[in-house]
N, C-alpha and C positions, 0 to 999 in steps of 0.2 A: 880803171873802175872801183871803187872800194866798197860795194854794193848791187849786186843783183839784185830785181824784185822776185825772180825766184829762178832758183836753180834745181835741176830733176837727178836723179840718179835713174842712168837705166834709159837708153836707148832704142827700149822697145816694142813693140803697137802702142803701148799704154803711153811710154813717158815720149815719144816721137808728136803722139795724138795732144797729148797736155800741150808741149810746145808747140805744134803748132798753131793749135789755137788761142793760147796765151800770148803769143808774140805777133797773132793777128789783131790782138785787142792793145796791142801798143807796148806790153811790158817787156824790159828787158830779162829775157832768159838763158841758162846755160844749160845743157844739154852735157853730164859725165859720162863714157861707156867705157866697161872694163874693155871689150872686144878691140880687135887694131879696126874693127869699122863696124859698125849696126849689123846684128844679125849675124854676126861669125861663134856668138857664145849662147847664141840662141835653138832650143830642141823644142819641135811642136810638130805634134803627126801633118801639120802644113793643108788647113780646112777652115775658108774663113767664109762668116756669113754674111752675106752682103751689103744688107737694111742701113746697119748700126755707118758703115761705111758710107755708105753712099748719101748719107744724109749731111757727112763733116766735107765728103769729096767726093760730091756730085758726077756721076758717070764716071769713078776713080777706073775703072777698067779700061778706060779709052786707052790709056796712055800708064799705069803701075804695070811691072809683069807679074800679070797672073798667068798660070798653067791654061787650067781648062775649066770652065763651065762646071758645074756638077751638075747631071740629067738625072743620074739614075743615084738611089741609094739602097744600098739591099743588107740584112741584118741575117749573117748565117752563124747557124749550133753546127759545128764542128763535133763530130762523136770519134768513134777511135781510128775510123776511116772514110766514115760517110757524112755528108755534111747537107743539111737545111737551109734552105734560104728563104726569107722573105725578099721580096723585089717592088720596087716601085719607080718607075719611067716616066720621063718627062720633057716635053722641050726644053733645050737650055740654047737657041740658036738666037733669043734679043730678050731685052730688059722686058721687067724687072728677073735680074739672076737672082736667083736664090744665097747661091755660094760658089766659092771659087777653093780650086787648089792653090796652093802658092807656095814656093822654097823661100825660106826665111833668109838666106842668105845673098839671096835678090829685090825680097820685097821689103824688108827693114832698111836697106839704104835707099830705099825708092820713099817711105815716109819718112825718113831725117830729114833727105834732102827735101821736103817739103815743109819740114819745119826752117829749115834755113833758109828756105824764098821768102818763109815769112817775118823772119828777123831775126831768129832765135841761133846761138852758138852751139853747134854741135864738139863737144874735144873727147875722140875715142884712143883707146889705150892707157887711159888712167884708172884707176882704182882707187875707189872712196874707202877710206882705210876706219872714217868713224864721222861720228856728228858731231857738230859745235854742238853744245847743251850748256845752257846758262840762264840760273839760277829756273831751273826746270822746264827752259824754252829753247827749242830748238833753232839754231842762228845763222845756219850752212854745216858746212863740211869742210871735212881735209881729204885732202886728196894728193899724191905726188909730194907731199910733203908741202904743200901749200894749203892756206884756209880760201876757199871761196866761201863769203859773207852773203848772204840772202834772208831778205823779210823773209822768206817760203821759201821752204824744203820740200820736195814731193819725193816721196821713194816710190820707185818704180824697177827695183833691181830681180823683179823676178821672183820664185817661187824659192831662192836658196836666201833669200834677205833676211842678213843679219845685223843688221845694223839699229834696229830699233831695243831690238835684245843687249846689244851692246852696249845701249845707251839708260838700260836700265827702265824702257817706257812700254815693253811688253814681253809679257811672258814666250819661254820658247813653242814650239808646235811639239803636240804630240805622236810617236812613230805611226800609232795606230792611224792615223792622219796624213799619211803619207804612203805614196806612192812611187813606184821606180818606173820609168820609160826609157824604154829600147830601143831604137829607131834605126834603121836601112834603108840608105835612098839606091833603089836598082834600076843601071840604065838597060832600056829597053830602045828596039827602030820605034819610031813615033805611029807610023801606019800597024806595029804589030799590036801596039798599045789599043789604038781604035779599033782595031779588028776583035781583039780579045775581048774589050771590055766591050761589043757591041755598040760602041759610039759611033753616031753618021759622019760627023769631021775629024779633025784635029782639035778643033776649041771643045768639043763637047768630052765630058769626062764621067765617072762613075768612084762612087767612095762607099767602101766596105767596113764594117763594124762586123765581130766576128768573135765569136763565145764558144769557149771552149778549147782544151787542147793545148793548153798553158802548163803542162808540170803540176796538175793540180793547185798551183797557187792563182787565188781569187782577184781577178782580171781579166781583161779581153786584147782583142789584138784589132789594128784598122791597117786596112789599103786604100790609098788612094792615088790617083789616075793623074800623073802630071805629063808635058806634053811629052818627052824624051824618056822619062823617069817614072817609077812607081816608089811612094811613099808608104814604109811598112814598117809596121813594130807592133810590140805589148804593153800595155800597162798595165804594172800588177801592186799590190799592195806590199810598201816592205814585209811587216811581218811577214806574212803568207810566204814573201819569197824566202826567207831566212827559214822558216819551218820546212820547206820543200826542200833544203838542204841543196839547192842549185845555184849558178849564178845568175845573175840577169839575161847575160849571151846562150846561155844553154838554155834557159826558158824560149828567147825566141828561135832557137836553132829546131826544136820541137816543134815552134809551132807550122816554121815554114816546111816542117817535114809532113806536116799533112798532107795529103796527096791534094785535096781544093786549092790549096797555097802551092803548092806544087807547080800545080797547072797554071797557075795566072804567073808564075815567075819563072817559069821557065825560060831555058835562054839567054837571061839577062845577066847584068856584070854587075857586083858589087862595087857602089866608087863614093859611098859616104857609111860612116856608122856614127851614132853618140849616144849619149845615154845620160840621164837628168833626172834628179827629182821632181815630183809633183804632188804639191797640192791636192789631194782628193776634192776639195772645196764642198760645197752645196751651202745650202740654207743655214743652216745651224751654226757652221764653222765661220761666217763671217765676223771680221776681230772690230772694233773699232778701230775708224779708219782717219780719224783726223786727232790731232793735239796743239799745244802751243808752239804754234810755227812750222807746226809739216801736217802732211795729209800722205796717207799712203792708196795707190789705186793697182788694178792690174793683178796679176800673179800675186804679188807681194799683198796683197790684202786677202789672201786665199778665194778670189772669186775665179771660180769655175763652176760652169752648168753641165751636168752628167744624167739623160734622161734613157740614158741605154741606146737610144735609137743613135742619137749623135752627144758627140762632148764637143764644150763649144766653152774655150778659151778669150783666143783673142777678140772675139766679138763683144765679148762681156769685158773686156779687158778694156775697149776703146769705149764703151759706153760708160764704166768709172772712169775713163779720164777725159772725159766732154761733162759729167757729171762736177767732174772735181775745179776743171776750169771755169765753169761759171759759177762755181762757188767762190774761186780764189778772185775773181774779174768782180766781184760783188766787194768780196773783203779790203781789195785796193782801191774801189774806190772810197771805203771808209778810211782806209789806211788799219786796218785793226784786222790781225790775224791772228787774234786769240782763237779759244777750241770755240767759245762760243759763237764768235764769228763766222769759223769755217765750219762750225755743224750744220750748214746748210749744206754742205757739199751728201750727208748722208741722208739730207729730204729729197735733193734731185735725184739721186742715186735711186731713192724706193720708188722716185714715178715713172722709171724706165719700164721698158719694157720688157729688159730683159731682168731686172730685180721680180719682174711680178711672174715671170717661167721660174726663175729659179725657186719661188717662192711656188708655184704650183707642184713642180717637183720635188719638193723638198720630200717627200717620203720612199721618195729612190735610194737614199743613201742608205736606211736601213736594209733594204733589197742588197744590196751589193755586198754585205754582210754574210748574205745565207751562202753556201757554201756548194750545196746540191746547183744553184744558176750556174756554175763554171764546171761543173763535173757531172753531175749523174743526171742531169736533165737534158743536154747537149745531146748526149747518147743515149738517153730517152728518146728524143724526137726523131731521133735519125733511124733508130732500132725500129718504132710502131712505123713510119714512113717504107721503112722496108719490108716488112710483115705485111703490110696494104697493097704492094705495086708488084714485088714479087711472085712467080708461079714456081709451086714447086713442086712435089709428089704426095705430100700431105695436105688434106684439105686446107685452104683458107681461111683464114680468120676477117668476121667485122673489129671495126674499130675499140668497140668496146672490150671485148676478148684480147685483142692485141695489148690494148694499155693492162689491163689487170694483169697480166701475165708479165711482159716487161715490170710493172712496179714491182711484183713482186720479187723476180732476178735481181731489183736491185733496194731489194727489204725498206720501199718507200709506202708507208697505209694510204690508205684514200681520205683517211683525216689530215695525213703529213699535206699531202696535195694539196688537197684542198685548202688549206691556211696559205703554203708555198704560195697557192692563185690566189687566194686573196690578198696576199702580199703584194705578189706583181701587180694586179689591178689594180690595187690601193695606189701605190708606183705613179704607175703610167698610164692607166685607164680612170679610174672613175674619181 
C-alpha cells in the first residue's frame, strides 16, 4: 500500500480507540506502538470510568480484562501519623458500573485487539522518529528507517509527545505544568484484599485518593484494588519534587511509611515499579489539537481532569479519540484533511460531557498550587479530630476552640483559612 488513510502514533487507550472507530468506518488504518506490545510502556494509576467506554464498546466489562468494579471511593487526609477519611460506598454488583480498576499491561492489548478485529493494522516494537512535513502539512511518519505516508496522522503517543515540537508545529510544555508519577504494584492474596478493603466479593473494589505525607512535595497519592494486587503511587509536581531535594522513589517510600498506608499494604510483595511524567492537564492547558494533516488526542493533547476526588485520564483520552474519529470520518468523505476541515474535532470534543466536566472544575488547578493543601491542612484536620475524639486528663475542647488552637500552632490566621476555604469551595463545590 502506497498510502494509508490514517497512521496513528501510539496504541494506548486513545490511539487504539481511534483506530477501532476509523477502521469500523472503512478507513485504512495503521497504528505504530513503540512498546513490544500495547501497554508495556504505559504507566497510569489504573482506574477507568465506564460511561465513555460503554458507549463505544457496549458491556465491555463482560470480555475486557478489568480487575474490580469500584464500589468505594475514599479521600484520605494524612497527618504525621494519623489519618482522617471521607468515605463513600455504593453497590457495584450490577450495571451500570461507575468505574473499574485495570492493569494496563492486560487492558491495552485487549483494546488493540478490538482495533485489529475492526480491520486496523497494529505494529508494536517500532519507534516513530519524526513526522513527515511537506509545505507545512503532515503527510505521515518515519519509523524504523521507513516512511509511512497517510492522508492524516493521529498523534496519540502519550505525555512525552515530542513529535510536534520536533516538527516545529508546537512549543514545548512548561515544567511547572508537568508532574512525575511513581507507581508500584503490590501483590496480596485475593481474599486478603477483599476483606481488608471491606469488599463484598472479589469482583468489587475500592479507590483511595490520599493527600499529605509526600515529603513536602505538592501532590497526592492513590491506592486502587485489583483482583490480587494493589496499584499504589504518588503524583507530584516536578518543580516541587526538585525543591524537596528528594528523589521520586524517596517520596513514594515516605508515603508508604505512613501507618494508614502501611496497614493496607502489610504482607504484600512488590511485583512492579514504574515512573513517568504526567501533564497536569486542565481546562486552561488544552492546546490547539488540529493542524493540516494531523490531530492530537489523549494525553499527548494534555487532556486530564483532576477534581481532587478523582483523577481522570483514560476516559478523557477515549472521549477525545471518539470526537477525533468523528471529525476524521467527515473529512474523509470530503477528502479534505486541512486544518479548517479537521477543526470539527475540537467542536465535537467540546460537546462531550468530559469537556464540560473539565470546564466545571477549571478552578481546581489554582487550588493545587496551594502548598497548605498538601502539608498544613491534612495534619490540621487530623489534629482537630484527635482533639474531638480523645479523652485526656485536661478538660476537652469544643470544635471551635480546638480549631482555633491548632490554627495558631500552624501559624494560619482565620483570614487565611477563610481565603483557602473559599478557594477550595470555588474549585470543587460552588
